[in-house]
Backbone as CSV, one residue per row, in Angstrom:
resi,resn,N_x,N_y,N_z,CA_x,CA_y,CA_z,C_x,C_y,C_z
1,MET,-5.000,16.799,18.693,-3.972,15.874,18.256,-4.317,14.773,17.327
2,MET,-3.459,14.577,16.352,-3.727,13.684,15.398,-3.021,12.182,15.825
3,LEU,-3.863,11.341,15.653,-3.278,10.128,16.009,-2.745,9.498,14.773
4,MET,-1.471,8.703,14.768,-0.779,8.321,13.850,-0.621,6.674,13.986
5,LEU,-0.600,6.143,12.770,-0.575,4.632,12.627,0.700,4.178,13.084
6,LYS,0.643,3.056,13.860,2.066,2.424,14.304,2.175,0.983,13.737
7,CYS,3.470,0.610,13.864,3.675,-0.486,13.122,3.318,-1.730,14.230
8,SER,2.783,-2.749,13.801,2.144,-3.702,14.854,3.133,-4.727,15.495
9,HIS,4.413,-4.388,14.966,5.560,-5.126,15.319,6.565,-4.574,16.297
10,CYS,6.863,-3.054,16.189,7.704,-2.353,16.910,6.949,-0.962,17.354
11,ASN,5.883,-0.892,17.197,5.296,0.298,17.747,5.760,1.741,17.398
12,THR,6.470,1.655,16.059,7.047,2.944,15.556,6.007,3.578,14.636
13,ILE,5.841,4.877,14.578,4.894,5.471,13.705,5.439,5.213,12.390
14,LEU,4.198,4.863,11.358,4.450,4.400,9.983,4.544,5.629,8.998
15,LYS,5.289,5.463,8.100,5.388,6.779,6.943,4.716,6.315,5.954
16,LEU,3.838,7.131,5.159,3.412,7.038,3.927,4.385,6.938,2.924
17,ASN,4.248,6.023,1.907,5.140,5.865,0.843,4.113,5.475,-0.384
18,ILE,4.405,6.439,-1.626,3.731,6.147,-2.977,4.991,5.909,-3.871
19,GLY,4.938,4.880,-4.598,5.990,4.853,-5.509,5.543,3.851,-6.832
20,TYR,6.269,3.980,-7.945,5.706,3.426,-9.293,6.372,2.032,-8.953
21,THR,5.647,1.065,-9.249,5.842,-0.496,-9.418,5.643,-0.864,-10.814
22,GLY,4.519,-0.377,-11.304,3.903,-0.753,-12.748,3.244,-2.169,-12.371
23,CYS,3.014,-2.759,-11.128,2.419,-3.971,-11.037,0.798,-3.856,-10.866
24,ASP,0.317,-3.426,-12.048,-1.201,-3.432,-11.837,-1.703,-4.826,-11.822
25,TRP,-1.175,-5.701,-12.272,-1.837,-7.094,-12.134,-1.989,-7.704,-10.782
26,ASP,-1.504,-6.937,-9.732,-1.654,-7.127,-8.218,-3.052,-6.530,-7.850
27,THR,-3.676,-5.861,-8.701,-4.865,-5.022,-8.061,-6.083,-5.826,-8.580
28,VAL,-7.285,-5.633,-7.986,-8.600,-6.220,-8.212,-9.119,-5.569,-9.709
29,LYS,-8.328,-4.598,-10.115,-8.753,-4.073,-11.434,-8.003,-4.901,-12.737
30,GLY,-6.806,-5.399,-12.372,-6.106,-6.366,-13.189,-4.885,-5.871,-14.167
31,LYS,-4.328,-6.631,-14.928,-3.398,-6.325,-15.808,-3.825,-5.181,-16.916
32,GLY,-2.980,-4.182,-17.151,-3.243,-3.103,-18.003,-4.348,-2.260,-17.608
33,SER,-4.611,-2.199,-16.463,-5.725,-1.225,-15.937,-5.115,-0.030,-15.599
34,GLY,-3.761,0.215,-15.360,-2.990,1.547,-15.236,-2.872,1.812,-13.857
35,TYR,-2.966,0.910,-13.032,-2.972,1.266,-11.434,-1.638,0.801,-10.928
36,GLY,-0.562,1.547,-11.626,0.980,0.939,-11.236,1.477,1.616,-10.167
37,TRP,1.028,2.769,-9.368,1.636,3.482,-8.171,0.949,2.638,-7.201
38,GLU,2.031,2.145,-6.324,1.604,1.328,-5.076,1.702,2.443,-3.876
39,VAL,0.700,2.239,-3.036,0.492,3.112,-1.750,0.601,2.146,-0.568
40,SER,1.620,2.522,0.399,2.125,1.697,1.329,2.332,2.581,2.516
41,LEU,2.307,1.914,3.650,2.877,2.360,4.837,4.431,1.515,5.333
42,HIS,5.419,2.383,5.464,6.578,1.802,5.837,7.081,2.111,7.256
43,CYS,7.734,1.023,7.959,8.243,1.135,9.412,9.626,1.606,9.124
44,GLU,10.444,2.620,9.360,11.681,2.889,9.179,12.457,2.247,10.235
45,SER,11.927,1.687,11.251,12.598,1.094,12.366,12.951,-0.385,12.265
46,CYS,11.845,-1.271,11.840,12.024,-2.549,11.543,11.910,-3.125,10.079
47,GLY,11.431,-2.034,9.298,11.726,-2.424,7.659,10.306,-2.937,7.211
48,ARG,9.316,-3.159,7.843,8.016,-3.610,7.469,7.283,-2.660,6.462
49,LEU,6.698,-3.456,5.600,6.013,-2.716,4.636,4.509,-3.012,4.603
50,PHE,3.741,-2.082,4.502,2.374,-2.642,4.779,1.521,-1.885,3.431
51,THR,1.398,-2.622,2.449,0.743,-2.215,1.056,-0.837,-2.252,1.264
52,ILE,-1.275,-0.772,1.052,-2.677,-0.652,1.055,-3.379,-0.764,-0.435
53,GLY,-2.664,-0.445,-1.266,-3.462,-0.644,-2.701,-2.548,-0.037,-3.745
54,HIS,-3.315,0.084,-4.919,-2.650,1.071,-5.897,-3.443,2.164,-6.464
55,ILE,-2.763,3.134,-7.006,-3.406,4.399,-7.580,-3.265,4.475,-8.958
56,LYS,-4.126,4.944,-9.824,-3.912,5.142,-11.389,-3.612,6.848,-11.084
57,ASP,-4.355,7.574,-10.478,-4.182,8.785,-10.374,-4.778,9.365,-8.931
58,TYR,-4.860,10.701,-8.677,-5.406,10.938,-7.261,-6.742,10.505,-6.865
59,ASN,-7.503,10.284,-8.026,-8.835,9.853,-7.668,-9.453,8.373,-7.831
60,ASN,-8.223,7.651,-8.117,-8.649,6.351,-8.638,-7.813,5.349,-7.968
61,PHE,-8.550,4.651,-6.789,-7.756,3.608,-5.907,-8.203,2.332,-6.340
62,ALA,-7.282,1.220,-6.366,-7.537,-0.060,-6.609,-7.228,-1.091,-5.450
63,GLU,-7.861,-1.778,-5.029,-7.458,-2.783,-3.732,-6.588,-3.721,-4.349
64,MET,-5.703,-4.309,-3.377,-4.861,-5.332,-3.893,-5.829,-6.680,-3.957
65,LYS,-5.315,-7.669,-4.796,-6.365,-8.814,-5.027,-6.075,-9.526,-3.574
66,PRO,-7.375,-10.109,-3.179,-7.820,-10.761,-1.818,-6.487,-11.724,-1.612
67,GLU,-6.194,-12.351,-2.560,-5.110,-13.496,-2.195,-3.627,-12.943,-1.716
68,LEU,-3.456,-11.569,-2.078,-2.127,-11.029,-1.863,-2.199,-10.264,-0.326
69,LYS,-3.346,-10.048,-0.040,-3.513,-9.046,1.154,-2.744,-10.042,2.441
70,CYS,-2.429,-9.257,3.345,-1.822,-9.973,4.696,-2.899,-10.172,5.657
71,LEU,-3.549,-8.922,5.729,-4.650,-9.104,6.776,-6.157,-9.156,6.049
72,LYS,-7.037,-9.925,6.700,-8.208,-10.359,6.131,-9.431,-9.887,7.087
């Protein structure tokens, strides 16, 4: 049995979302780095969005800047 991540607010299973934002300046790699694809978990029930980080391609991941993280 696979355990699924759930929303901390409403306990609904979260869905993986990957979309192009172009906001590479929000990452620790910085503006112009090419990390424009945002990886997040989305709750379809309450609408909360939990951003994990950004990717440039399948092998390159960049974390969000520490000041933009909700959880520390």
